[in-house]
C-alpha atoms as one frame of an Amber mdcrd trajectory, in Angstrom:
protein
  48.236 -69.288  59.021  47.412 -68.512  62.425  45.412 -71.043  65.167  43.295
 -68.530  67.111  42.474 -69.731  70.968  41.208 -67.494  74.049  43.791 -65.976
  75.711  41.823 -64.699  78.834  38.476 -63.027  79.459  37.866 -60.016  81.638
  35.300 -60.327  84.770  31.910 -60.099  84.016  32.825 -61.178  80.390  30.070
 -63.888  78.758  32.723 -65.628  76.377  33.530 -69.123  77.731  35.446 -70.376
  74.307  37.099 -69.190  71.447  38.739 -71.158  68.505  39.820 -70.397  64.991
  41.753 -69.677  62.053  43.548 -66.472  60.556  45.325 -66.340  57.342  47.335
 -63.701  55.750  49.094 -62.951  52.626  50.967 -60.117  51.343  52.444 -60.010
  47.885  54.370 -58.059  45.856  52.081 -56.935  42.666  54.427 -54.725  40.990
  52.833 -51.633  41.361  51.555 -52.083  44.682  51.338 -54.743  47.890  48.156
 -57.314  47.616  47.159 -58.374  50.769  44.522 -60.960  51.582  43.299 -61.401
  55.236  41.011 -64.084  56.453  39.421 -64.973  60.024  37.070 -67.464  61.150
  36.627 -67.498  64.890  33.898 -69.923  66.883  32.947 -67.881  69.723  30.794
 -69.683  73.106  29.001 -67.876  75.559  27.487 -69.073  78.810  24.116 -70.275
  77.897  24.058 -69.400  74.273  24.759 -71.349  71.130  28.075 -71.342  69.306
  28.832 -68.103  67.228  30.407 -68.144  63.956  32.241 -65.276  62.507  34.131
 -65.103  59.233  35.698 -62.008  57.618  37.371 -61.789  54.500  39.645 -58.638
  53.849  41.131 -58.027  50.383  42.939 -55.004  49.811  45.872 -53.514  47.008
  47.851 -50.306  48.191  50.144 -48.406  45.968  54.007 -48.722  46.981  54.259
 -44.709  47.383  51.108 -45.252  49.856  49.076 -42.958  48.012  46.186 -44.984
  46.221  44.306 -47.701  48.385  41.511 -50.197  47.320  39.631 -52.282  49.754
  37.141 -55.177  49.609  35.583 -56.518  52.988  33.072 -59.498  53.482  31.888
 -60.424  56.815  29.162 -63.175  57.853  28.358 -64.155  61.371  25.693 -66.682
  62.465  22.473 -65.805  62.554  22.991 -62.455  61.209  23.155 -60.793  57.481
  26.119 -60.674  55.186  28.201 -57.272  55.355  30.265 -55.843  52.292  32.360
 -53.081  52.515  33.861 -51.516  49.162  35.906 -48.640  48.068  38.650 -47.012
  47.653  41.087 -43.958  49.033  44.033 -41.913  47.717  46.191 -38.989  49.466
  47.452 -36.040  47.791  50.674 -34.182  47.814  49.884 -32.422  51.095  49.589
 -35.611  52.672  45.600 -35.442  53.103  43.436 -37.352  51.188  39.924 -38.760
  50.728  38.118 -42.438  51.035  34.899 -43.252  49.174  32.810 -45.988  49.922
  30.737 -47.895  47.224  29.502 -50.646  49.832  27.349 -50.733  52.150  26.559
 -47.191  51.541  27.811 -44.555  49.246  29.689 -42.540  51.387  32.804 -40.042
  51.330  35.183 -39.137  54.044  38.176 -36.389  54.330  41.268 -37.909  55.868
  43.909 -35.825  57.688  47.035 -35.087  56.859  49.486 -37.710  57.755  47.173
 -40.586  57.243  48.551 -43.720  55.912  46.856 -46.996  54.462  47.885 -50.512
  56.297  51.114 -51.422  54.646  52.760 -48.311  54.773  51.994 -48.039  58.484
  53.356 -51.447  59.368  56.455 -50.494  57.351  56.550 -47.223  59.177  56.704
 -48.988  62.348  59.448 -51.195  61.502  61.637 -48.419  60.316  60.706 -46.794
  64.042  61.977 -50.240  65.615  65.106 -50.030  63.952  65.982 -46.691  64.586
  64.967 -47.382  68.809  61.828 -45.164  68.469  59.110 -45.974  71.361  56.153
 -44.585  70.498  54.807 -43.501  67.299  51.267 -41.721  67.311  49.548 -42.044
  63.826  46.509 -41.850  61.636  45.393 -45.207  59.936  42.620 -45.626  57.178
  42.021 -49.527  56.383  38.187 -49.285  55.272  37.472 -51.903  57.440  34.124
 -50.136  58.468  32.406 -46.647  56.992  34.016 -44.084  58.679  37.385 -41.558
  58.001  40.795 -42.497  59.931  41.047 -43.294  63.232  44.344 -42.675  65.601
  46.366 -45.541  66.550  49.273 -45.216  69.238  52.159 -47.645  68.795  54.680
 -48.481  71.863  57.626 -50.461  70.768  59.660 -51.964  73.002  63.580 -52.964
  72.792  64.241 -55.550  70.739  64.593 -59.063  72.275  66.026 -62.635  71.344
  63.269 -64.366  68.911  61.719 -67.702  70.696  62.172 -70.502  68.451  59.234
 -71.403  66.229  59.057 -74.657  64.202  56.674 -72.743  61.608  59.477 -70.354
  60.468  62.211 -71.424  58.339  65.989 -70.614  58.584  65.366 -68.647  55.512
  62.803 -66.394  56.960  63.935 -66.764  60.570  65.588 -63.446  62.580  67.318
 -63.324  65.665  65.272 -60.608  66.825  61.858 -59.243  67.322  60.445 -55.782
  68.255  57.166 -56.424  70.933  55.081 -53.742  69.980  51.259 -52.679  71.447
  49.112 -50.931  69.287  45.610 -49.032  70.263  43.052 -48.163  67.799  40.904
 -45.342  68.863  37.364 -43.769  67.509  38.143 -40.330  65.801  36.335 -37.822
  68.016  35.606 -40.346  71.171  36.623 -37.982  74.558  36.234 -41.228  76.795
  40.327 -41.625  76.067  39.798 -45.564  75.572  40.721 -47.876  72.724  38.418
 -49.578  70.774  40.552 -52.219  70.151  44.010 -53.451  70.973  46.195 -55.350
  69.597  50.242 -56.771  70.521  52.731 -58.491  68.306  56.128 -59.130  67.937
  57.574 -58.282  64.797  60.690 -59.571  62.743  62.706 -56.850  60.671  61.192
 -58.763  57.618  57.711 -58.261  58.418  57.227 -61.692  59.915  55.007 -61.712
  63.337  55.624 -65.000  65.249  53.530 -63.666  67.897  50.159 -61.822  67.798
  47.381 -61.366  70.864  43.818 -59.665  69.954  42.364 -57.842  72.472  38.215
 -57.394  72.004  37.695 -55.913  75.501  36.008 -58.723  77.217  38.397 -60.818
  75.860  41.934 -61.878  74.368  43.011 -63.982  71.616  46.011 -65.323  71.256
  46.891 -66.120  67.651  49.622 -68.763  67.359  51.827 -69.147  63.919  51.414
 -72.586  62.408  52.299 -72.059  58.833  54.578 -69.562  57.080  55.481 -69.679
  53.440  57.562 -67.310  51.115  55.812 -66.022  48.231  57.180 -66.312  44.584
  58.705 -63.090  43.164  56.380 -61.619  40.408  58.666 -61.269  37.854  57.810
 -57.697  37.279
């Protein structure tokens, strides 16, 4: 569980305050990985009432990285609820297809080399262990009705982890890999990322620090609670 707080704003941004909470659960579901990510974010703009954004993102991904199901729910103050649901698969060639059920029925072809979220982060962990510094890729997460998006990851050399009371000795690791990820809209010729994120990643997947960059403002995610899950006994 992470506490969210405003890190900085860019010149001209109307945002004056951001607070919130983010939780992330990553569980072994025997035949795959089950993830459950939830956000609650309160934003205050100058001369505007407080806005509350809520997101629930539940997904399942097979351990071979070839099948994926997703269910997303979003609500925001003054707006209609949004639901996104569907599934995707990757064939023997490494390409695939994504099929959306909600909010509309739509299908996208996924390019060769595409990855789903869990296998993408596992690949970044493996790249960090090998000393790689730049990892371009194509990611499909089902967060919106679109196909795969280019993601560029820059990995810095590992460095000593900072002490964090939320991480037990069982889950702590002595080093982290600082990573910077830029997410792009496929086909956009501007060269500017749609979203950016930076994080410190331990070799066991624990992320002690995360920064979310929404363009006009950045949000710090401060780890406040971490619990291991029981093995499923498959």
